[in-house]
DRENPANU-975941 format. One line per field, with one value per residue (C-alpha): y, x, z; residue in one letter; chain. Coordinates in Angstrom, 3 decimals. Each point is the difference from the previous one (the first is absolute). Layout:
BEGIN
v = c(Y,...)
u = c(X,...)
w = c(Z,...)
res = c(A,...)
chain = c(A,...)
END
This chain:
BEGIN
v = c(22.819,0.245,1.476,0.573,0.555,0.828,-0.298,3.396,-1.712,-0.331,3.113,-2.001,-1.729,1.074,0.253,3.012,1.819,0.460,-3.807,0.878,1.299,-2.344,-3.369,-1.356,1.198,-1.252,-3.406,-0.303,1.006,-2.722,-1.278,2.333,-2.850,-2.473,-2.047,0.684,-1.817,0.353,-0.129,-2.779,1.998,1.401,3.700,0.698,-0.126,-0.391,0.502,0.257,2.975,0.858,2.863,1.342,-2.429,-3.565,1.404,-0.842,1.328,-1.966,2.144,-0.973,1.453,-0.316,0.799,2.226,1.017,0.948,3.244,-1.073,-3.163,-0.114,-0.838,-2.866,-1.188,0.774,-1.442,1.880,-3.133,0.669,-3.007,-0.942,-0.355,-0.480,-3.064,-0.537,0.759,-1.842,0.697,-2.089,1.955,2.822,2.386,-1.700,-1.357,-2.422,0.975,-1.614,1.808,-1.281,1.231,-0.948,0.402,-0.735,-0.702,0.311,-3.085,-2.065,1.271,-3.415,-0.148,3.146,1.726,-1.470,0.360,0.486,0.556,1.136,-0.063,2.965,0.963,3.454,1.777,1.522,3.439,-0.861,-0.758,-2.855,-1.398,-3.523,-2.083,-3.437,-1.754,-1.823,2.113,-0.738,1.702,0.157,-3.427,-1.784,-2.748,1.563,2.434,-0.225,1.067,-1.789,2.286,-2.958,0.083,0.274,-3.401,0.582,3.211,-1.371,1.720,-0.702,1.145,3.894,1.026,-3.415,-1.913,-3.296,0.520,-1.785,1.337,-1.038,-0.717,0.189,-1.286,2.382,-0.190,0.122,-3.690,-1.124,3.184,0.824,2.427,-2.647,-1.863,-3.035,-0.250,0.451,0.262,0.890,0.200,0.878,2.482,1.545,3.609,2.816,2.897,2.845,-1.293,-2.507,-2.853,-3.255,-3.691,-2.815,-2.157,-1.995,-0.441,0.899,-2.191,0.324,-0.122,0.768,2.382,0.701,-1.160,0.081,0.731,-0.907,3.492,-0.887,0.070,-3.475,-0.816,-2.840,0.067,-0.012,0.578,-1.188,0.680,-3.004,0.328,-2.076,0.664,3.816,0.753,0.242,-3.108,1.853,-2.044,0.991,-2.767,0.817,-1.257,0.035,-0.234,-1.655,2.001,-0.058,-1.669,1.235,-2.659,1.078,-2.373,-0.237,1.811,0.398,0.908,2.728,1.090,3.681,-0.243,-2.401,0.742,-3.750,-1.233,1.699,3.561,0.888,3.457,0.442,-2.006,-0.176,-0.139,-1.168,-3.001,-0.740,-0.100,1.838,1.658,0.148,-0.897,-2.874,-0.704,-1.917,-0.937,2.597,2.872,1.469,-0.807,0.363,-2.881,-0.376,-2.515,-1.132,0.563,-2.761,-2.640,-1.573,2.661,-0.555,2.316,1.537,1.964,3.609,1.626,-0.622,1.343,-1.796,3.088,1.993,-0.184,0.758,1.963,2.169,-0.524,2.703,0.690,2.337,1.444,-0.227,-3.746,-0.150,-2.212,-1.398,1.006,-0.824,-0.313,1.881,-0.745,2.158,-0.981,2.881,1.919,-0.970,-1.690,-1.046,-2.938,0.451,-3.032,2.414,0.254,3.427,1.657,-1.394,1.749,3.061,-0.221,-0.198,3.082,2.098,-1.155,1.581,3.192,0.487,-1.031,1.924,-1.667,-3.698,-0.927,0.051,-1.317,-0.113,1.848,-0.402,-0.004,0.740,-2.815,-0.815,0.346,2.641,2.548,-0.713,1.949,-0.454,0.691,0.194,0.808,-1.094,0.490,3.540,0.659,-0.171,-0.793,1.631,-1.065,-0.067,-0.737,-2.102,-0.499,-3.169,1.059,3.185,-1.126,3.358,0.259,3.058,0.791,0.389,0.945,-0.843,-1.728,2.372,3.406,1.530,-1.746,1.357,1.632,-2.007,-2.074,-3.537,-2.743,-3.225,-3.229,-2.638,-3.707,-1.520,-3.033,-0.444,-2.626,-1.067,-1.289,-3.837,1.047,0.153,2.728,2.492,1.837,3.777,3.417,2.628,3.774,2.612,3.576,1.477,1.137,-1.482,-1.873,-2.595,0.030,0.607,1.352,0.029,-3.193,-1.778,-3.703,-0.003,-3.503,-0.489,-0.724,-3.091,-2.199,-1.656,2.325,0.980,3.327,0.412,2.249,3.212,3.420,-0.114,3.417,-0.763,-1.089,2.844,2.676,-1.187,-0.246,3.384,1.216,-1.717,-3.346,-3.420,-2.221,-3.888,-1.985,-3.785,-2.851,-2.022,-3.585,-0.003,1.958,-1.428,-0.182,-2.406,-3.219,-2.180,-0.337,3.665,0.683,-2.444,0.200,3.683,3.281,-0.530,-3.435,0.265,3.494,-0.922,-0.788,2.937,2.501,-1.326,0.344,3.674,0.646,-1.727,2.442,3.046,-1.744,-0.406,3.610,0.723,-2.426,1.351,3.657,1.027,0.699,2.153,-2.280,2.808,0.995,-3.026,-0.525,-2.530,1.142,-2.090,-0.132,-2.471,-3.371,1.962,2.437,-3.212,-1.211,3.298,0.032,-3.542,0.574,2.686,-2.617,-2.883,2.416,3.135,1.486,-0.403,2.781,3.490,0.850,-1.992,1.212,-2.312,0.748,-1.836,-2.712,-3.261,0.150,-2.775,-3.389,-1.408,3.159,-0.413,-3.502,1.361,2.912,-2.647,-2.016,1.378,-0.977,-3.185,-0.037,-0.192,-3.680,0.784,3.146,-1.752,-2.819,2.721,1.576,-3.003,-0.597,-0.584,2.145,1.160,1.976,1.925,0.277,1.345,2.560,3.534,1.481,-2.699,0.395,3.916,0.311,-1.632,3.145,2.367,2.006,2.781,-1.049,1.862,-1.669,0.991,-1.508,0.697,-0.626,-1.850,-2.504,-3.262,-1.800,0.734,1.486,3.357,-1.636,-1.689,3.495,1.186,-3.071,0.558,3.811,-1.181,-2.487,2.423,2.477,-2.451,-1.164,3.706,-0.362,3.216,0.133,1.868,-1.157,1.509,-1.203,0.858,0.159,-1.731,-1.316,-3.619,-2.330,1.886,3.496,0.877,3.823,2.143,2.716,-2.635,-2.115,3.352,0.722,-3.704,0.386,3.495,-1.058,-3.191,1.509,2.591,-2.764,-1.997,2.838,1.053,-3.385,-0.518,3.438,1.185)
u = c(-3.845,-0.033,3.251,1.023,3.380,0.126,3.518,1.631,2.775,-3.068,1.102,2.498,-2.586,-1.293,-3.460,-1.334,-2.911,-1.453,-0.546,-3.327,-1.594,1.969,-1.503,2.654,2.838,-1.804,-0.636,3.224,2.127,1.946,-1.134,1.417,1.181,1.744,1.119,0.187,1.482,-0.210,3.383,0.602,-1.182,-2.971,1.067,1.070,-1.342,1.859,-1.812,0.822,-1.606,-0.035,2.039,0.094,0.042,0.981,1.690,-0.648,1.149,0.189,-1.658,0.479,-2.332,-0.611,-3.843,-0.113,3.550,0.802,-1.878,0.787,1.425,3.877,1.234,2.472,0.637,-1.110,0.301,-0.849,-1.146,2.323,0.697,0.475,-3.364,-0.773,-2.324,-0.366,1.735,-0.439,1.364,3.120,0.260,-2.021,2.401,0.976,-1.698,0.622,-0.872,-0.410,1.081,-0.917,0.132,-0.061,3.041,0.866,3.991,1.527,2.058,-3.118,-2.124,-1.294,-1.698,-1.928,-1.215,1.372,-1.041,2.444,-0.230,1.822,-0.341,1.157,-0.109,-0.439,-0.661,-3.378,1.554,1.678,3.390,2.493,-1.169,1.439,-0.204,-0.859,-0.195,3.001,1.107,1.954,2.937,2.299,1.562,-3.290,-1.099,-3.483,-2.311,-1.568,-3.416,-1.514,0.155,-1.188,-2.677,-0.390,-1.212,0.097,-0.179,1.539,-1.850,2.175,3.020,-0.048,0.843,0.923,-1.879,0.386,-0.028,0.721,2.856,0.876,3.777,1.779,3.373,2.801,2.736,2.779,0.115,3.327,0.674,-0.912,-2.511,-1.920,-2.873,-1.844,-3.389,-3.108,-3.572,-2.107,1.287,-1.817,1.826,-0.710,0.927,0.563,-2.081,2.147,3.500,-0.422,1.681,-1.319,0.318,-0.690,-3.164,-0.360,2.412,-0.402,-2.234,-1.137,-3.682,-1.228,-3.044,-0.700,0.189,-2.497,0.790,-2.021,0.098,2.759,2.935,0.125,-0.409,-2.557,-1.204,2.248,-1.364,2.085,-1.143,-0.056,1.518,-0.128,2.799,0.677,-3.642,-2.728,-1.974,-2.707,0.834,1.180,1.463,-0.368,2.104,-0.354,2.058,-1.070,0.388,3.615,1.354,1.996,-1.028,-2.411,-2.756,-2.632,-3.217,-2.040,0.159,-2.122,-0.835,-0.651,-1.546,-2.435,0.120,0.014,1.757,0.570,1.088,1.672,-0.684,0.918,1.624,-1.963,2.682,-2.315,-1.363,3.142,-2.020,-0.354,-3.187,-0.512,-2.315,-1.274,-2.800,-3.232,-2.401,1.504,-0.011,2.912,-0.197,2.214,1.986,2.530,2.606,1.901,3.992,0.752,0.992,-3.557,-1.159,-3.580,-2.289,-3.273,-2.607,-0.252,-2.619,-1.764,-2.972,-2.239,-0.566,3.219,3.736,1.206,3.017,1.523,1.426,-0.198,2.992,0.810,3.288,3.564,0.112,-2.668,-2.318,-2.921,-3.182,-2.486,-0.962,-2.097,-1.948,-2.146,-3.550,-2.038,1.846,3.474,-0.409,2.195,0.005,2.122,1.847,0.897,-3.216,1.053,0.790,-3.508,-1.767,2.072,-0.971,-3.683,0.247,1.742,-2.809,-2.543,2.241,0.442,-3.193,0.701,3.478,-0.737,3.304,2.141,3.627,2.995,2.817,2.969,0.187,2.516,2.060,-2.420,-2.967,-1.590,0.112,-1.452,0.058,-3.415,-1.218,-3.874,-1.574,-2.935,-0.974,-0.973,2.887,3.544,1.108,1.306,2.770,-0.746,2.242,-1.635,1.323,-1.487,1.015,-1.878,-2.589,0.554,0.366,1.169,-0.314,3.240,-0.657,-2.070,1.376,-1.212,-0.692,-0.267,-3.474,-1.233,-3.390,-0.295,-3.309,1.207,-2.130,-1.188,1.735,-2.930,0.750,-2.057,-0.105,-1.309,-0.704,2.595,-1.028,0.167,-2.072,3.075,-0.492,2.961,0.666,1.394,-0.550,-2.134,0.783,-2.583,0.587,-0.999,-3.684,-0.857,-3.199,2.270,-1.865,1.128,3.452,3.174,1.643,3.632,0.822,3.147,1.842,2.788,3.585,1.846,-1.557,1.170,-1.931,-3.529,-1.905,-1.068,-2.268,1.485,1.103,1.105,1.394,-0.308,-3.709,-0.794,1.427,-2.118,-3.074,0.731,0.002,-3.488,0.755,-1.334,2.754,-0.156,2.956,-0.423,1.785,-0.159,0.816,3.929,0.058,1.543,-1.444,-2.818,1.867,1.387,-3.336,-0.387,3.406,0.132,3.170,0.627,-1.177,2.333,-0.531,-3.786,-0.461,-3.286,-1.647,1.433,-0.792,-3.466,-0.615,0.864,-2.125,-3.014,0.800,-0.659,-3.051,-1.389,0.215,-1.842,-2.804,-0.197,-0.379,3.077,2.143,-0.876,1.065,1.261,2.233,1.748,3.807,2.532,2.882,2.806,3.556,2.603,-1.966,-2.989,1.136,0.565,-3.504,-1.426,1.791,-0.757,-3.946,0.076,1.498,-2.597,-3.146,0.872,-3.536,-0.167,2.414,0.019,3.592,2.767,2.566,3.090,2.614,3.373,-1.897,1.417,-0.814,1.962,0.397,2.831,2.010,-0.789,1.576,2.850,0.810,0.593,2.680,2.918,-1.381,0.007,-3.807,-0.288,-1.385,-2.430,-1.539,-0.017,-2.102,-2.131,-0.980,-0.328,0.532,-2.103,-2.540,-1.652,3.022,-0.033,-3.687,0.155,2.394,-1.544,2.844,-0.297,-3.780,-0.132,-1.932,-3.181,-0.019,-2.443,0.015,2.399,2.969,2.294,2.981,2.360,3.283,3.348,3.393,1.407,-2.739,1.727,-3.483,-1.199,2.543,-0.870,0.579,-3.462,-1.650,2.221,-0.736,-3.777,0.381,1.479,-2.704,-2.827,1.501,0.421,-3.572,-1.146,-1.642,-0.081,2.237,2.130,3.333,1.625,3.183,1.405,3.812,1.779,-3.023,-0.831,-2.947,-2.000,0.956,0.561,0.090,-2.746,0.236,0.267,-2.996,-2.033,0.736,-0.950,-3.375,-0.907,1.094,-1.790,-3.186,0.092,0.599,-2.862,-2.436,1.183,-0.240,-3.570,-1.305,-0.354)
w = c(20.803,-3.681,-1.601,-3.739,-1.349,-3.662,-0.964,-0.425,-2.438,-2.297,-1.344,-1.654,-2.085,-3.399,1.014,1.718,1.247,-3.530,0.057,1.715,-2.968,-2.457,-0.127,-2.155,2.397,3.036,-1.229,-1.696,2.826,1.688,3.433,2.646,1.996,-1.934,2.807,3.753,3.082,3.847,2.092,2.475,2.855,-1.714,0.597,-3.731,-3.479,-3.314,-3.292,-3.544,-2.036,-3.397,-1.580,-3.543,-2.891,1.462,3.003,3.550,3.596,3.302,2.712,3.658,2.795,3.723,0.760,3.069,-0.236,-3.356,-1.484,-3.570,-1.843,-0.791,-3.543,0.630,-3.345,-3.712,-3.499,-2.928,-1.933,-2.999,0.091,3.676,1.798,3.846,0.568,3.612,3.364,3.242,3.317,1.294,3.242,1.601,-1.626,-3.297,-3.172,-2.947,-3.454,-3.209,-3.253,-3.494,-3.507,-3.799,-2.267,-3.566,0.200,-3.573,0.980,0.444,-2.800,-0.914,3.258,-0.382,3.148,3.261,3.461,2.977,3.801,2.722,4.001,2.095,3.711,1.258,3.400,0.376,-0.074,-3.277,1.269,-0.337,-3.209,-0.916,-3.012,1.169,-3.445,-1.382,-3.127,-3.088,-1.197,-3.098,0.930,0.390,-2.323,-0.788,1.553,3.405,-0.756,3.107,3.077,2.350,2.751,3.599,1.091,3.999,1.855,2.926,2.546,2.928,-1.736,-0.329,-3.478,-1.578,-2.695,-1.609,-3.768,-3.395,-2.191,-3.397,-0.485,-3.337,-0.622,-1.267,-2.570,2.681,0.641,1.046,2.088,3.542,-1.311,-2.178,1.045,-1.657,1.870,-1.887,0.943,2.929,3.254,3.467,2.239,3.380,-0.445,2.453,-2.013,2.049,-0.614,-2.946,2.065,-1.066,0.444,-2.315,0.749,-2.992,-2.777,-3.751,-1.872,-3.790,-0.884,3.709,-0.650,3.771,3.558,2.544,3.854,2.906,1.480,2.677,-2.169,-1.273,-3.649,-0.431,-3.690,-3.117,-3.600,-3.045,-3.752,-1.862,-3.555,-3.161,-2.406,1.409,-0.179,2.714,0.498,1.815,3.097,3.499,2.132,3.649,2.826,3.884,3.137,3.133,3.255,0.838,-3.118,-2.835,-2.402,-2.845,-0.747,-2.737,0.716,-3.257,-3.475,-1.273,-3.828,-0.023,-3.571,0.954,3.621,0.820,3.326,3.364,0.100,3.364,1.529,3.570,2.681,3.246,2.659,2.863,-1.965,-1.867,-3.135,-3.296,-1.514,-3.590,-2.944,-1.998,-1.974,1.088,-2.648,-2.211,2.354,1.999,3.738,3.139,1.350,2.800,-0.190,2.990,-0.129,2.655,-2.727,-0.274,-2.495,1.283,-2.004,1.062,-1.669,1.845,-1.974,-3.521,-1.823,-2.696,-2.015,-0.230,0.675,3.476,-1.556,3.054,3.466,2.451,2.043,2.851,1.698,-0.542,0.079,-2.689,2.114,-1.778,1.322,-2.666,-3.604,-2.582,-3.182,-2.381,-0.922,-0.925,2.683,1.614,3.256,2.915,2.339,2.963,1.819,2.944,2.181,1.448,-3.193,-1.497,2.752,-0.720,-3.759,0.961,2.340,-2.731,-2.413,2.400,0.723,-3.883,-1.604,-3.067,-0.701,0.402,-1.740,3.166,0.130,2.409,-1.777,2.713,3.679,2.830,1.233,2.994,-2.430,2.463,-2.821,-3.328,-3.267,-1.530,-3.727,-0.757,-3.070,-2.397,-3.510,0.637,2.298,-1.478,3.572,3.467,2.347,3.644,3.076,2.659,3.460,1.323,3.454,0.226,-2.688,-1.599,-4.012,-1.427,-3.774,-1.719,-3.818,-2.840,-2.867,-2.659,1.587,-3.529,-0.160,3.186,-0.872,-3.241,-0.007,-1.035,-1.272,1.153,-1.420,0.001,-0.517,-2.925,-2.124,-3.533,-2.492,-2.477,-3.561,1.377,3.037,2.484,2.731,-0.223,3.239,-0.127,1.425,-1.325,0.858,-0.835,0.181,3.501,-0.047,-3.373,-0.844,-1.642,-3.233,-3.448,0.899,-2.103,1.255,0.219,0.192,2.039,-0.129,2.675,-0.992,0.603,-1.219,3.194,2.084,0.995,0.989,3.470,1.778,1.367,-1.199,-3.490,-0.977,-3.946,0.368,2.375,-2.542,-2.664,2.241,1.167,-3.635,-0.393,-1.346,1.241,0.510,-0.143,1.210,-0.884,1.363,-2.993,-0.545,-0.035,3.229,3.094,3.514,-1.061,-0.635,-2.615,-1.839,-0.101,-1.159,-2.826,-1.825,0.698,-1.728,-3.033,-0.740,0.879,-1.472,-2.183,3.441,1.877,-2.955,-0.454,3.735,-0.341,-2.847,1.923,2.770,-2.427,-1.446,3.571,0.700,-3.020,0.836,3.417,-1.249,1.641,-3.181,-2.928,-2.689,-2.136,2.791,1.018,0.374,1.024,2.150,1.336,1.408,-0.866,-0.688,0.313,-2.819,-2.012,0.976,-1.213,-3.303,-0.606,0.727,-2.568,-2.511,1.007,-0.170,-1.917,0.488,3.907,1.440,-1.432,1.474,1.315,2.490,0.471,2.655,-0.277,-1.941,-1.437,-3.668,-1.786,1.622,-1.916,0.504,3.792,-0.290,-1.999,2.765,2.625,-2.217,1.899,3.468,1.655,0.183,-3.881,0.059,2.603,-1.657,-3.269,1.465,1.963,-3.297,-2.034,-3.702,-3.362,-1.671,3.142,0.913,-3.182,-0.078,3.707,-0.720,-0.671,-1.733,-2.731,-0.379,0.365,-3.441,1.891,2.491,-0.818,3.244,0.598,2.116,2.691,1.258,2.985,0.890,1.885,-1.642,3.091,0.172,0.845,0.317,-3.351,-2.344,-1.595,-3.272,0.316,-0.262,-2.834,-2.056,0.664,-0.859,-3.411,-0.485,0.667,-2.206,-2.997,0.691,-0.159,3.571,1.780,2.883,2.439,1.579,3.100,1.245,3.357,-0.013,2.767,1.699,0.947,-0.237,2.903,-1.294,3.636,-0.793,1.267,-2.802,-2.655,1.478,0.146,-3.880,-0.820,1.944,-1.347,-3.709,0.069,1.350,-2.849,-2.453,1.125,-0.241,-3.299,-1.334,1.353,-1.066,3.643)
res = c(X,X,X,X,X,X,X,X,X,X,X,X,X,X,X,X,X,X,X,X,X,X,X,X,X,X,X,X,X,X,X,X,X,X,X,X,X,X,X,X,X,X,X,X,X,X,X,X,X,X,X,X,X,X,X,X,X,X,X,X,X,X,X,X,X,X,X,X,X,X,X,X,X,X,X,X,X,X,X,X,X,X,X,X,X,X,X,X,X,X,X,X,X,X,X,X,X,X,X,X,X,X,X,X,X,X,X,X,X,X,X,X,X,X,X,X,X,X,X,X,X,X,X,X,X,X,X,X,X,X,X,X,X,X,X,X,X,X,X,X,X,X,X,X,X,X,X,X,X,X,X,X,X,X,X,X,X,X,X,X,X,X,X,X,X,X,X,X,X,X,X,X,X,X,X,X,X,X,X,X,X,X,X,X,X,X,X,X,X,X,X,X,X,X,X,X,X,X,X,X,X,X,X,X,X,X,X,X,X,X,X,X,X,X,X,X,X,X,X,X,X,X,X,X,X,X,X,X,X,X,X,X,X,X,X,X,X,X,X,X,X,X,X,X,X,X,X,X,X,X,X,X,X,X,X,X,X,X,X,X,X,X,X,X,X,X,X,X,X,X,X,X,X,X,X,X,X,X,X,X,X,X,X,X,X,X,X,X,X,X,X,X,X,X,X,X,X,X,X,X,X,X,X,X,X,X,X,X,X,X,X,X,X,X,X,X,X,X,X,X,X,X,X,X,X,X,X,X,X,X,X,X,X,X,X,X,X,X,X,X,X,X,X,X,X,X,X,X,X,X,X,X,X,X,X,X,X,X,X,X,X,X,X,X,X,X,X,X,X,X,X,X,X,X,X,X,X,X,X,X,X,X,X,X,X,X,X,X,X,X,X,X,X,X,X,X,X,X,X,X,X,X,X,X,X,X,X,X,X,X,X,X,X,X,X,X,X,X,X,X,X,X,X,X,X,X,X,X,X,X,X,X,X,X,X,X,X,X,X,X,X,X,X,X,X,X,X,X,X,X,X,X,X,X,X,X,X,X,X,X,X,X,X,X,X,X,X,X,X,X,X,X,X,X,X,X,X,X,X,X,X,X,X,X,X,X,X,X,X,X,X,X,X,X,X,X,X,X,X,X,X,X,X,X,X,X,X,X,X,X,X,X,X,X,X,X,X,X,X,X,X,X,X,X,X,X,X,X,X,X,X,X,X,X,X,X,X,X,X,X,X,X,X,X,X,X,X,X,X,X,X,X,X,X,X,X,X,X,X,X,X,X,X,X,X,X,X,X,X,X,X,X,X,X,X,X,X,X,X,X,X,X,X,X,X,X,X,X,X,X,X,X,X,X,X,X,X,X,X,X,X,X,X,X,X,X,X,X,X,X,X,X,X,X,X,X,X,X,X,X,X,X,X,X,X,X,X,X,X,X,X,X,X,X,X,X,X,X,X,X,X,X,X,X,X,X,X,X,X,X,X,X,X,X,X,X)
chain = c(A,A,A,A,A,A,A,A,A,A,A,A,A,A,A,A,A,A,A,A,A,A,A,A,A,A,A,A,A,A,A,A,A,A,A,A,A,A,A,A,A,A,A,A,A,A,A,A,A,A,A,A,A,A,A,A,A,A,A,A,A,A,A,A,A,A,A,A,A,A,A,A,A,A,A,A,A,A,A,A,A,A,A,A,A,A,A,A,A,A,A,A,A,A,A,A,A,A,A,A,A,A,A,A,A,A,A,A,A,A,A,A,A,A,A,A,A,A,A,A,A,A,A,A,A,A,A,A,A,A,A,A,A,A,A,A,A,A,A,A,A,A,A,A,A,A,A,A,A,A,A,A,A,A,A,A,A,A,A,A,A,A,A,A,A,A,A,A,A,A,A,A,A,A,A,A,A,A,A,A,A,A,A,A,A,A,A,A,A,A,A,A,A,A,A,A,A,A,A,A,A,A,A,A,A,A,A,A,A,A,A,A,A,A,A,A,A,A,A,A,A,A,A,A,A,A,A,A,A,A,A,A,A,A,A,A,A,A,A,A,A,A,A,A,A,A,A,A,A,A,A,A,A,A,A,A,A,A,A,A,A,A,A,A,A,A,A,A,A,A,A,A,A,A,A,A,A,A,A,A,A,A,A,A,A,A,A,A,A,A,A,A,A,A,A,A,A,A,A,A,A,A,A,A,A,A,A,A,A,A,A,A,A,A,A,A,A,A,A,A,A,A,A,A,A,A,A,A,A,A,A,A,A,A,A,A,A,A,A,A,A,A,A,A,A,A,A,A,A,A,A,A,A,A,A,A,A,A,A,A,A,A,A,A,A,A,A,A,A,A,A,A,A,A,A,A,A,A,A,A,A,A,A,A,A,A,A,A,A,A,A,A,A,A,A,A,A,A,A,A,A,A,A,A,A,A,A,A,A,A,A,A,A,A,A,A,A,A,A,A,A,A,A,A,A,A,A,A,A,A,A,A,A,A,A,A,A,A,A,A,A,A,A,A,A,A,A,A,A,A,A,A,A,A,A,A,A,A,A,A,A,A,A,A,A,A,A,A,A,A,A,A,A,A,A,A,A,A,A,A,A,A,A,A,A,A,A,A,A,A,A,A,A,A,A,A,A,A,A,A,A,A,A,A,A,A,A,A,A,A,A,A,A,A,A,A,A,A,A,A,A,A,A,A,A,A,A,A,A,A,A,A,A,A,A,A,A,A,A,A,A,A,A,A,A,A,A,A,A,A,A,A,A,A,A,A,A,A,A,A,A,A,A,A,A,A,A,A,A,A,A,A,A,A,A,A,A,A,A,A,A,A,A,A,A,A,A,A,A,A,A,A,A,A,A,A,A,A,A,A,A,A,A,A,A,A,A,A,A,A,A,A,A,A,A,A,A,A,A,A,A,A,A,A,A,A,A,A,A,A,A,A,A,A,A,A,A,A,A,A,A,A,A,A,A,A,A,A,A,A,A,A,A,A,A,A)
END
C-alpha cells in the first residue's frame, strides 16, 4: 500500500501552485517537512512545516484515522521560531522555540540568540512553558531555555531537562534566591510540578543521560580570565554513584581530546570521538572506573564524524562518514540487514536514514533521497514488512528534471588533487557552458553528495556548478584542514581558482562566462578570488559574506570567545591582504551582495563595508539587504528573490 498525504496546512505557506512554473520560487521554498517525529506507540506523526516568512506550524496526524492533519501550534517567526517538536507521550509533545533579538539594554552585544522549551497536547491544548524564566527582579537575562536530556520513556509526560537559574535582587527575603547556573530537573510537562535532580552550577554546558533517567556525563566550560579557553572538561559518574570523576578534556577549536556523545546503558560505557592519525574516529570508554578505551570505527581517508542513533533512549546503532558519498556502518546487525533491504527497495534513493522509531522499534520513520531527489519520508512497519510513502520533502519540485551531482577531483597548482562535486545541467553535453565555482561556507565545513537547492537551481538555469572541497575544509583530517580557511586563505583561494581553470581546460566552462558564487565563508572566498585573480571570474555573487577580517575580530569583542576568534583569524599583514573590503580596488568583475540584518554568524556590517569599498573603487555592484532575516535567510519569498536576482545579474554580467 502506498499512501501520500500532502499536508493541507501547507496553504499557510507562502509558496503556492505557481511554484511549478517558477523555478526560483520552487527551489527557494523551505523544505516542506522541517522536522518530524513518531509517537511512542507508532500511531501518530508530528511534523513542522513552513508558513509565511520565517514562520512554522506543528501538525499532528494519525495515518489511517485522521482525514487531514491538525494544526497544534504555530509561530510566525517574528521573532519567535519553532525549531523541533518531539513526542513525550502518545498525546503530548515538547517543542523548542528560538529567536534572535537586539535588546537596547545590551546594545554592545549586538544580536543575541535565545531559546525556550514548551510542552503542548497533540490537539493544541494545555500549553506549558518548561524553561526557567527571568523577571523584573532577576539579575540578568535568561536567554537559555534549556534542553531535554532524557525523555524518560517509562514515565508518561515527564522529562529530564536542564534549566538555567538566575539569582534575583530580593535576597534576604523569603522570595529571594541565590542559586545561579544550570540545574537538572525532572518536570511533569502536564502540571509543571518538578523535582531537582542536579543543583545549580555555573559554567556547566551540558549533561548526558544514560536514557534510563540517570546522569552519567557532565561538561564544564573552562575559562581563563572570564574568556572561553576553548576547552571543555568532562566528568562521569560510575553506576550507582553520585561522585563526579574526571573523564576527558576536549579542545573544540583544535578538536583534540575525547568528545563524549552518547552513553550505552547496557555496556556501561560512553561513545564519542577522538582523532586517530589526524582523522576523527569513534571510540568507546568504560564508565566502570577503569576508563578502558577501545577503538570502535575509523577510516584512513576521512573523518568518521557522526554517530547514528535510534529510539527514545538515543541508542547508538552505527556511525557514518563522507567519502565521495556519505556512507554508514551499522553496529546493530538487524538494522544493517534492514538498511541493505531498503537499498534494494529504493534503488533511486541511496541515501537512507532512520529518522525516528516507536518505543518498541517495530515502526520506523525513514527518509530516503539522492542528489536528484530532495527526499521522501516513509513509514515502515517491521512486523508486516509494509512501507507507506508519507510525503516528499520538496513537492514543489515534482516534475522538475534535476541534475546529477558527480564526484570529481582536479589538480591544484602544486599537484595536489582537490575533491569536489560537479553538477551539469540535466540533458546538457557538458561543454562550453556558463559556469559557477561555488565554495562552501564554514570554513569549518565541507560539501557532501546529495540534493543542494542552490546548485540545482543554477544547473536548472543552464550553469555548470563546481563545488570544491578546497584545503581548509574539514572532514579530511588535520593535514587537509591546515590552519583553517582564514589563516590558510592563500591555499584555499588558490584551490578554488584552480577549480575554475580545470573547468576551462576540460572544455566544461566558457571562460567568458565564469562566475564565483558563495555563502558565508564561501562568499568571502568568492570575493577574495576576485582580488587574487581579477581576470578569472566575470561575476561574483556573495551571500552573507565575511569581507573584513579585522572587523570580524572586533565584532566578537563583547563576547567571551573574543580571544578564540582572534586566534582563529590570525594577525599580521596576511589579515589585511586577505580582506576583500580592503582590496576592493583590485576587483574587476561586477559584484552582487546579499545579507540579512539579523545575521549573528556574520554581521550585516560586513556587507555594508564591502558595499562602500566597491563604490569607492568604482566597481559595478548591487547590494540587497533582507530586513529581519538571519544568516540562512530562511524565508521562501526572500530566497526566491535572491535566486531570481542573482540569476539575472549573472546573465547580464556575462552578456547572456
